N, C-alpha and C positions, 0 to 999 in steps of 0.2 A: 640647513641641518642643525640639530641641537647637539651640543657637546655636553654630555652628562659626566661630571667629574666627582669622584669620591675618593677618600683615603683608603689605603690598602686594608686597614683593620675593619673596614665596613664592607661586609658582603652586600652588594647592591640588591635590593629587593627586586624580584622579577616583575617587569612591567610589560604587559602584552598590549600594545597599541599599534595601529597601522600608520605609524609616523616614523620617518627616518631619523634616527638618532645614533650617536656613537658614544660608547662608554669609554671613559678614561680613568683607570685606577692608578692613583698616585702611589709610587713605591720608592723606597730609598730615602736618602737625605734630601734636604730642601733643594740643594743645587740640582740634583737629579730630577726631582719632581717639577721644578721650574722648567728644565729643559724639555720634559715631556709636554708640558702645556704649550711652550713656545713652538715646538715642532708641530703640534696639532693645529695651532693658529696659523702658522706659516703655510701649512698644506692647503689652507683655504676651504671655502664652502661652509664655514661655521657662521651662523647668524644669531646664535644665542647660546650662552653658557649657563647650565644649571649646575650649581655646586651644592651637593647634598652631603650630609654627615650627621654626627652627633655633637651636641653642645653640652657643656657642664654649667649648670645655672648658677648665677650669683644674685638672683632676684627671687624672693620668696613667692612672688606672684606666678612664677613659672612652675608647673608640675611636670613630673615624669611623663613623657610622651607628647607634651605640647610641641607644636611646630613653631619655630621661630624664623621669621623672614627679616633679614637685616637690610634696613634702608641706609645704614651707615656701618662701616667696618673700621676698626682702629688698629693701627700698627704700633702704637705707642701712646704716651700720655697726650700729646698734642698733634699726632700724625694720624690722619683719617681720610677716608674716601666716602663720598655720598654716592649711593647707587641709584639707578633709574627706578622710577615708581612702578615696578612690576607687581602683579598680584599673585598670591598663592592661596588656594582654598584652605580655610580653617587655620591660617597661620596668624600668630601674634607678631606685630611689627616691633622690632627692637634692634639693639646694637650688639655687635660681636667684637671682642678684643682678641687679636691674634697674639698667641704666646711667643715669648722669646726663649732661646735655648737655655739661658741661664736660670730660668724659673719665671715666677710671676712678676710682671713689671710693677714698680712702685705705685703706678696709677690705680692699681686694684684695691689698695688699702683704703677703706672707708674713712672719711673725715678729711682726707687730703684734697679731694676734689669731688664735685657732685657727679654722681653716676647717671648715665642716661636712663630713660624711663624703664627700659628692659635691658638686662645685661647678661651676657654669657661669654664663656671662654671658648676659644677656637684655636686651631693651629695653622691654618693656611688661608683663611678667607681674605685677609688683607692683600697679600701679594698676588693671589689669584685674581681678585678684582682689579688690581693695578695692571696686571697683564692684559686683562680684557679691555680695560680703558685704553691702554696704549694701542690695542688692535682695533679700537672703535667697535667693539662687540658688546652688547648689553649682557650683564651678568646678574643672575638671580641667585642669592645665597640662602639656602633653606636648610635648617637644622632641626633635628628632633632632640628634645631635651632628655638627656639620659639620667641625670641625677637631680634630685631636688636640693635646693639650697638649705644649708643648716639653719636651724631656728635661732641660733645665737649669732652675734655679730662677728665672732671670730671665724675665719675661714677654716674649713676642715683640714686638719694636719695631714691627711692622706691625699689631699687634692693634687699636689705636684706630682706624686707618684702615679696616681690614677691617670692624670693627663699625659704623662710620659710613657704609659703602658707598663709600669713596673708594679703590677698587682702583687706579685710574690713578695717583693721587698716591703711593700706597704703592709701586707698581712703579717710578715715576720716582725715588723716594728710595732704593730698594733694587733696582737693575736685575737683580742676580743672583737675585732671588726670582721672576722671571717664570715659571720652570719650575714652581715650587710653585703659583703662582696659576693656571697653566694646568690644574692638576689639579682645581680647584674644580667645574667642570661635572660631572665624573664623580662627585665626592662628593655634589653636589646631587641627581643622579639616584638615587643609592643611598639618600640620606636620604628623598627623596619616596616611594620604594618602601616603605621601612620604615613611614613615616607612614600610607600608604594601607592597608597590611595591618592596622595597629593600629586605625585609624579604622573600618574595615569591621566588625571584631569588636566594638568599643565601641558603635557605633550599633545593631547587631543586638541586643546584650545589653540596651541601654537600651530598645529597642522591646519586647523580651520582658518586661522588668520593668514596663513601663507597662501591659501588658495585664492 
């Protein structure tokens, strides 16, 4: 069975395929979501984890709606996991950095260390991949890029608030940005459509491989 994991802020796109899979929507704080994942793994019957969600790009080669498949996930500057070489249709291979509660880690600042070929921000890929590794279950981390990276080298001042779900606070601090924030629903619809197409193919292929 495939365990399809997504954060609560992402309404999973409908995927109609004749393959058994279970949806797991992560809710609450990190400790609560980790308990959800651990309980699902201990229940048994899971032979593949598909982690889906949105990513916030830090590489200008990524455009809104691009699918990013992570072969490596970072939990910090020098803390990372390499993932098994699974394939996803139409996805760009690259790296994800899991955010910490205090904000963006120092490793994100350009100039201090060389960034991986493709880079994006995430909030739970690292610890989810670590839980899958401990359970000896392969994990595929697939993200749809929600925002394009800024054209300048400085990171967007709204990025921490966007990543933390504080859109209202960000808009009050930068009122001229309301127009950009208003574009997010359209971006979300596009990203969900991209994820739905990829998930349908992946689930069918997994079902065929299991037979």
